GUBA-449786 format. One record per residue (C-alpha): residue in one letter; x, y, z. Coordinates in nm, 4 decimals. Layout:
N
@code A, east X, north Y, up Z .
...
//
This chain:
119
@code M, east 9.2866, north 9.3516, up 8.9266 .
@code K, east 9.3165, north 8.9866, up 9.0215 .
@code V, east 9.4050, north 8.8400, up 9.3599 .
@code Q, east 9.4987, north 8.4755, up 9.3854 .
@code I, east 9.5572, north 8.3017, up 9.7164 .
@code R, east 9.8135, north 8.0317, up 9.7707 .
@code K, east 10.0055, north 7.8774, up 10.0580 .
@code A, east 10.3781, north 7.8268, up 10.0996 .
@code N, east 10.4207, north 7.6162, up 10.4125 .
@code D, east 10.2265, north 7.8102, up 10.6771 .
@code V, east 10.2435, north 8.1450, up 10.4938 .
@code T, east 9.9489, north 8.2785, up 10.2937 .
@code I, east 10.0522, north 8.4614, up 9.9771 .
@code L, east 9.8186, north 8.6968, up 9.7932 .
@code D, east 9.9356, north 8.7269, up 9.4330 .
@code C, east 9.8060, north 9.0591, up 9.2988 .
@code S, east 9.8072, north 9.1606, up 8.9341 .
@code G, east 9.6793, north 9.4746, up 8.7684 .
@code D, east 9.6095, north 9.8166, up 8.9150 .
@code V, east 9.5148, north 9.8659, up 9.2799 .
@code D, east 9.2862, north 10.1670, up 9.2675 .
@code L, east 8.9540, north 10.3007, up 9.3915 .
@code Y, east 8.7627, north 10.0394, up 9.1939 .
@code S, east 8.9721, north 9.7322, up 9.2683 .
@code S, east 9.0991, north 9.7955, up 9.6228 .
@code P, east 8.7733, north 9.6708, up 9.7866 .
@code H, east 8.8440, north 9.3257, up 9.6380 .
@code L, east 9.1980, north 9.3275, up 9.7797 .
@code R, east 9.0655, north 9.4520, up 10.1137 .
@code E, east 8.8036, north 9.1771, up 10.1356 .
@code T, east 9.0579, north 8.9073, up 10.0523 .
@code L, east 9.3200, north 9.0482, up 10.2896 .
@code M, east 9.0755, north 9.0770, up 10.5804 .
@code K, east 8.9455, north 8.7235, up 10.5231 .
@code E, east 9.2962, north 8.5760, up 10.5203 .
@code M, east 9.4052, north 8.7734, up 10.8282 .
@code H, east 9.1057, north 8.6405, up 11.0213 .
@code A, east 9.1627, north 8.2830, up 10.8951 .
@code G, east 9.4432, north 8.2304, up 11.1442 .
@code S, east 9.7445, north 8.2106, up 10.9146 .
@code P, east 10.0566, north 8.3054, up 11.1114 .
@code A, east 10.1819, north 8.5152, up 10.8184 .
@code V, east 10.0354, north 8.6899, up 10.5142 .
@code L, east 10.2452, north 8.8216, up 10.2271 .
@code V, east 10.1190, north 9.0408, up 9.9439 .
@code N, east 10.2984, north 8.9809, up 9.6142 .
@code M, east 10.3040, north 9.3148, up 9.4314 .
@code A, east 10.5321, north 9.2075, up 9.1446 .
@code E, east 10.2507, north 9.2308, up 8.8880 .
@code V, east 10.0990, north 9.5553, up 9.0212 .
@code G, east 10.1641, north 9.8396, up 8.7819 .
@code Y, east 9.9807, north 10.1152, up 8.9683 .
@code I, east 9.8522, north 10.1796, up 9.3182 .
@code D, east 9.6599, north 10.4856, up 9.4366 .
@code S, east 9.5686, north 10.6193, up 9.7816 .
@code S, east 9.2776, north 10.3775, up 9.8220 .
@code G, east 9.5132, north 10.0867, up 9.7573 .
@code I, east 9.7605, north 10.2247, up 10.0099 .
@code A, east 9.4761, north 10.2641, up 10.2616 .
@code T, east 9.3881, north 9.8970, up 10.2085 .
@code L, east 9.7468, north 9.7926, up 10.2823 .
@code V, east 9.7583, north 10.0141, up 10.5913 .
@code E, east 9.4327, north 9.8587, up 10.7110 .
@code G, east 9.5908, north 9.5169, up 10.6597 .
@code L, east 9.8909, north 9.6264, up 10.8652 .
@code Q, east 9.6655, north 9.7479, up 11.1462 .
@code L, east 9.4680, north 9.4231, up 11.1419 .
@code S, east 9.7919, north 9.2239, up 11.1486 .
@code R, east 9.8710, north 9.3860, up 11.4825 .
@code Q, east 9.5283, north 9.2981, up 11.6201 .
@code T, east 9.5444, north 8.9379, up 11.5029 .
@code K, east 9.9199, north 8.9028, up 11.5694 .
@code T, east 9.9697, north 8.7966, up 11.2076 .
@code R, east 10.3046, north 8.8627, up 11.0454 .
@code F, east 10.2454, north 9.0814, up 10.7406 .
@code G, east 10.4702, north 9.1857, up 10.4555 .
@code L, east 10.4918, north 9.2982, up 10.0960 .
@code F, east 10.7259, north 9.1847, up 9.8230 .
@code G, east 10.7965, north 9.2477, up 9.4583 .
@code L, east 10.7295, north 9.6228, up 9.4729 .
@code K, east 10.8491, north 9.8140, up 9.1698 .
@code G, east 10.7775, north 10.1299, up 8.9770 .
@code N, east 10.4720, north 10.3261, up 9.0895 .
@code A, east 10.3922, north 10.0998, up 9.3849 .
@code R, east 10.7396, north 10.1373, up 9.5346 .
@code S, east 10.7468, north 10.5142, up 9.4657 .
@code V, east 10.4093, north 10.5756, up 9.6290 .
@code L, east 10.5091, north 10.3891, up 9.9453 .
@code E, east 10.8412, north 10.5735, up 9.9590 .
@code L, east 10.6805, north 10.9161, up 9.9062 .
@code A, east 10.4378, north 10.8460, up 10.1896 .
@code R, east 10.7304, north 10.7152, up 10.3985 .
@code L, east 10.5398, north 10.3909, up 10.4447 .
@code H, east 10.8378, north 10.1867, up 10.3291 .
@code K, east 10.9664, north 10.2403, up 10.6849 .
@code V, east 10.6449, north 10.0992, up 10.8332 .
@code F, east 10.5817, north 9.7877, up 10.6260 .
@code A, east 10.8001, north 9.4792, up 10.6157 .
@code I, east 10.9076, north 9.4971, up 10.2509 .
@code F, east 11.1086, north 9.2255, up 10.0810 .
@code N, east 11.2646, north 9.2189, up 9.7352 .
@code D, east 11.1248, north 8.8850, up 9.6232 .
@code E, east 10.9372, north 8.5751, up 9.7362 .
@code P, east 11.2377, north 8.3693, up 9.8525 .
@code E, east 11.3567, north 8.6560, up 10.0735 .
@code A, east 11.0042, north 8.7168, up 10.2049 .
@code L, east 10.9522, north 8.3517, up 10.2943 .
@code E, east 11.2928, north 8.3344, up 10.4611 .
@code K, east 11.2537, north 8.6501, up 10.6710 .
@code I, east 10.8787, north 8.6771, up 10.7447 .
@code S, east 10.9068, north 8.4465, up 11.0472 .
@code S, east 11.1368, north 8.6968, up 11.2176 .
@code T, east 10.9221, north 8.9995, up 11.1285 .
@code E, east 10.7496, north 9.1721, up 11.4191 .
@code P, east 10.3747, north 9.1216, up 11.3715 .
@code F, east 10.2713, north 9.4502, up 11.5256 .
@code G, east 10.5346, north 9.7099, up 11.4490 .
@code G, east 10.4917, north 10.0146, up 11.2326 .
@code L, east 10.2111, north 10.2684, up 11.2523 .
//
């Protein structure tokens, strides 16, 4: 799994590619926690190139959501498809996360997303 960080205006975007599983989720967690603490007003996770996510990957995203409430950082996901979307829906977490279809929608709507809703 790879995680690349980029900025779009004042939004931090984490571009993820590959599988998010027991072995790779610590890397995503470390990057997510670092960016949440860096003071960005919003963090988006691009999941368009993620083919598979397991429970450890979901736990990492939930931890990011919890930290977003503590740091008052707006947090969202976009580009979910296949396994990643199914896993979130089965766990009913699609009702908890701010989920957007694509990057333009995410960038447009993240500023109006409640930073501490959800769980």
